[in-house]
N, C-alpha and C positions, 0 to 999 in steps of 0.2 A: 589517295585522300589530298585535299589542297588545304593548304591553311589559308588562316584572313588574309597574312600580306601577300600571297600567292593570287588568291581571288581578286584583292586589290589591285595587285599589278597587270590582272587580264580586263580588270577594270579600265583601267587605266589608259592600256594598250589598246584596246576595242572601242574607244567609246564614240568615235569619229564616225567605226562603222556601224555601231548600233542609232545613231541619233541620226545618221542619213537613212536607217529604216524607218525612223521612224518612233525611236522612245523616245519620250518626254520623261524619263525619270531611269537611273541605272542606281542599284545598290547589289552589294554584296550582304549576304545572310549566309545561316545557316541552313545548309540542303540533304536531303536523304538521298541516297543512289542503291539503290539495292538496299541492302540492309544496313550501310553505312551512313552516320551524318558527316558530312563532311561541308567544306566553305564551296559558295559559288558565284555565281555572277546571275542577277535579273532582272531583265530590261522591262519595263512598264509602256506599253503599247496602245493608242486607242483604236486604231484598228485591225483585223487579222493580215498580216505581212503577205504578201505578194509571192513571196517566192520562198522556198522552205529556210529554215534556218539551221544551224549546227546542236547539237546537245553539248557542245564543248568550245570550250573558247582556247587557242594555246599557246603558253607564253616559253621563253626559256628560264630556268630558276636552276642557280647550283651549277651551269655549264649544260643542262638536260633537257629536250624539249618533255613541256610538262601538262596534261590538258586538263582544263579546269570545268566544273561543271556548269552549266548556262542555261537560264530559263525564262519563259517569255510568260508574262501577264496583260492580258486584254484589258485596261480597264480605262476610263477620262482620263482628262489630265483636272488636276484638282485646279477650284477657280476659290478667287475671293470673293465675299458675300458682302 
């Protein structure tokens, strides 16, 4: 189970990688993995990625490697009217 702080650390660490994949927005929110509620990183992109994406992003927390849930949502970028 990931804390909000750990998920934010994963978002910061992997943001360049996610933007290169086309993410126009990256956020941390509660997600459900199995039957557990936890925090995860969600990237919003405009088109399906051409390569498979991981289900988790790895960080180091407390001297140990930790896997943070990761999800992608395909949605157009918001525009001002």
